[in-house]
C-alpha positions as CSV (number, residue, x, y, z in Angstrom):
1,M,114.5,172.0,193.0
2,T,117.4,174.8,193.3
3,T,118.8,176.1,190.4
4,L,122.0,174.3,190.9
5,E,120.8,170.9,191.1
6,L,118.6,171.3,187.9
7,D,121.7,172.1,186.4
8,E,123.3,169.2,187.8
9,I,120.7,167.0,186.6
10,L,120.4,168.0,183.0
11,T,124.1,168.7,182.0
12,M,125.5,165.0,184.6
13,R,121.8,162.9,184.6
14,W,119.4,163.7,182.1
15,P,121.3,162.6,178.7
16,G,121.8,159.2,180.4
17,V,118.3,159.1,181.4
18,L,117.5,160.2,178.1
19,R,119.5,156.8,176.1
20,R,118.2,154.5,178.2
21,V,114.8,155.6,177.8
22,M,115.2,155.7,173.9
23,G,116.8,152.3,174.1
24,D,114.2,150.8,176.5
25,A,111.8,148.6,174.2
26,E,109.5,148.4,177.4
27,A,109.4,152.3,177.5
28,D,105.9,153.8,176.8
29,G,105.7,156.8,175.0
30,F,105.3,159.1,177.6
31,A,108.2,158.0,179.3
32,R,110.2,158.7,175.9
33,G,108.5,162.2,175.1
34,F,108.7,163.4,178.6
35,A,112.5,162.5,178.4
36,R,112.9,164.6,175.5
37,S,110.7,167.6,176.5
38,I,112.5,168.0,179.4
39,A,115.5,167.9,177.8
40,R,114.6,170.3,175.3
41,H,113.3,172.6,177.9
42,G,116.4,172.7,179.7
43,K,118.2,174.4,177.3
44,R,116.0,177.2,177.9
45,R,117.8,180.0,179.9
46,G,115.6,180.7,183.6
47,W,113.4,177.2,183.0
48,M,112.7,175.4,186.2
49,P,110.1,172.6,186.2
50,S,106.7,172.2,187.4
51,Q,106.1,170.5,190.6
52,K,104.6,167.6,188.5
53,Q,107.7,168.0,186.1
54,E,110.3,167.6,188.9
55,R,108.1,164.5,190.3
56,I,108.4,162.3,187.3
57,M,112.2,164.6,186.5
58,R,113.1,162.1,189.9
59,Q,111.2,159.4,189.2
60,M,112.7,158.7,186.0
61,L,116.1,159.2,187.8
62,D,115.6,156.8,190.1
63,E,114.8,154.1,187.4
64,Y,116.9,154.8,184.4
65,G,119.6,157.6,185.9
66,G,122.1,154.3,187.7
67,A,125.3,154.0,186.9
68,F,125.6,152.2,183.4
69,E,128.3,150.4,183.0
70,P,129.1,148.5,179.9
71,D,130.0,145.0,179.2
72,M,133.4,145.2,178.8
73,E,136.2,143.2,177.1
74,L,140.0,143.2,178.5
75,I,142.4,144.0,175.1
76,E,146.0,142.6,176.4
77,K,149.0,144.6,174.5
78,E,151.6,142.5,173.8
């Protein structure tokens, strides 16, 4: 994983993954703890994930990182 790719993941995609994992009643304790841990470690200057962390991050991005479109309610202006 390059520094640029990590930066993109942590700033653009990981916050959504974190929200989805924390809001998923079926997510296990490991997934929640791991997502929080990556968010914390990602703030440290120069931090790079280990190979194992990178693999788990990519799995979680695939599982929880899809585009989330909330149900929209159209409000008409008069």
